[in-house]
C-alpha positions in Angstrom: 7.1 -0.8 4.5 6.9 -0.9 7.9 6.9 2.6 8.2 3.7 3.1 6.1 1.8 0.0 7.8 2.4 2.2 10.8 1.0 5.2 9.7 -1.7 3.7 8.7 -2.6 1.8 11.6 -2.2 5.3 13.5 -4.6 7.0 10.8 -6.7 3.9 12.2 -6.4 3.8 15.6 -7.0 8.0 16.0 -10.1 7.9 13.8 -11.5 5.0 15.6 -10.9 6.3 18.8 -11.8 10.0 18.1 -15.4 8.6 16.3 -16.1 6.8 19.3 -15.3 9.3 21.9 -17.2 12.3 20.4 -19.2 10.7 17.9 -17.2 13.4 15.2 -14.4 12.0 13.1 -11.1 14.3 13.1 -9.9 13.6 9.4 -12.1 13.2 6.8 -11.8 11.4 4.2 -9.8 13.4 1.8 -7.3 14.4 4.7 -6.9 10.7 5.0 -5.9 10.0 1.7 -3.5 12.9 1.8 -1.6 11.7 5.1 -1.5 8.3 2.8 -0.4 9.7 0.2 2.7 11.3 1.5 3.6 8.5 4.3 3.8 6.6 0.9 6.0 9.0 -1.0 8.2 9.5 2.2 8.6 5.7 2.3 9.3 5.2 -1.5 12.2 8.0 -1.2 13.3 5.6 1.5 13.1 2.7 -0.2 14.6 4.5 -3.1 17.9 5.2 -1.6 18.6 1.7 -0.7 21.5 0.4 -2.4 19.9 -2.0 -5.8 20.2 -6.1 -5.4 19.2 -6.4 -9.3 20.1 -10.1 -9.6 17.7 -10.9 -6.6 15.0 -8.6 -8.0 15.5 -10.0 -11.3 14.3 -13.0 -9.8 11.9 -12.5 -7.4 9.6 -9.9 -9.6 10.4 -11.9 -12.5 9.3 -14.8 -11.3 6.0 -13.6 -9.8 4.8 -11.2 -12.6 5.4 -13.9 -15.1 3.2 -16.2 -12.8 0.4 -13.6 -11.6 0.1 -12.3 -15.6 -1.1 -16.0 -16.8 -3.5 -16.2 -13.6 -4.5 -12.8 -14.6 -5.3 -13.8 -18.5 -6.9 -17.1 -17.2 -9.6 -15.6 -15.0 -9.9 -12.7 -17.7 -11.0 -15.7 -20.0 -13.1 -18.0 -17.8 -14.7 -14.7 -16.3 -15.6 -13.3 -19.6 -18.8 -11.9 -20.3 
């Protein structure tokens, strides 16, 4: 997660500083999306290489997914047009 945040922050700072100083964007939107895609893929490969902690993952994500799905269903019912 820290790797992704660092890369995204650096891309944002570079784009902002270049836009302020030169008035032009160093990377267009499509290029920024490619940078983000590549960096996210590298971070996912890094996470994939870590050992799995199945008991912790089942407890953590099982609870949150159930809670989140109930919340989304309630909002869908309430906000349905």
